[in-house]
C-alpha positions, 0 to 999 in steps of 0.5 A: 499500499502507498505510504500516507503522509498524515501532515500533507497539506490539502491541495489548494484550488488554483488562484486567479488574479485580475490585472487592470490595465489599458486597452492594449497590453504592453510588455509591462503587463506581460511581465506582471503576468509572468511575475504572478505565474512564477508563484502559481497564479493564473491571470485575467486581464481587465481592460477599461470599460470591462464589467468584472465581478471582483468576487470571482477573483482572488487578488487584484493588480492595478498596473502602470500607465497613463496619469490619473485624471486630476479631477479624481482628486479635486484639481484641474490638469496643470501639465500636458499628459495622457489620460484615460477616464474609462480606465479611471472609472474601471479602477474605481469600480474594481477598488470599491469591490475589492475593499468591500470583499477584502481581496488583496490589492497590489498597485504598481506605479499609476496603480499606487497613485490610484489607490491613494486617490481612491483613499481621498489622497492627492498627487503631485502632477509633475515631480520632475522639477522638484527633484534635488537629490535624485536623477531627472531621467527615467531609469529602467535599471535599479539605480534609484535609491529607495529607503524602507520604513522599519516594521512595514510589510515591504521592509520585512519582505525586502530584508534590507533598509535600502534597496535599488529600484527603477523609476519611470513616473513623473507623478507622485503621491502628495497628500496621503490618503486615509488609512494608509501609511508610507513605507518607502521614500527616495532620496528627495523623500518622495513616496515610493511605497504605501500600505494600508493600516487596516482592512485587506492586504494592500500595497502600492509601489511607485516603481516597476518590479515587473522589469526587475524579475531577475532580482530575487527581492523584487520577485518576492513582491509578487510572491508575497502578493500571491501568498496573500491571495492564497491565504484569502482564498483559504479563508473563503473556502473554510466552511461556515461553522456558525449557527444558522 
């Protein structure tokens, strides 16, 4: 008879993570999908205007892309930029559902900014002329110094107080939204990462870890997110033992 291992964990059904992005996928979105699939998740791409039942997902990623329209945080456009109002509306709906259900959320670049706006924060529309101690030009390689806050999810994940990251953005978080905390800054003290202080697992990062999958620390961001989705799914699969 085959040997039975009484400590073997039960198999967990597959995970499905939604990735919100523009109408047309880019290399970045394919790399995000790869980063998630490396840790065992399936992915579902969500385009602007899509009507998605978030309760059918185990996690949600808001990816990078166009600027968040300033009307979302009570301002008018002050710079020439590309906007996508349909995507703003879709991400708003996705976050409303995600918060209500409690599924894990990961925001990347624009996604982190949108999370802050969703929580009633504001953005700086053009951070480039305000830089003093950091480079002005975009960086795909991890040449930007990012300092992580002690006792934060990201600090524990990266296992270092200082890391290298890339930088492609020209907007950044200005006033922090409700129930959020800053977990990383650059050398000009611009916000580089946020997480929530209550509610579901939620993290927003200003850089693009999908371009840094060759680095174990940045891969762990996707790994930790997938693990949070897995834990959330297990909780949902537990039978209701309460009285009717």
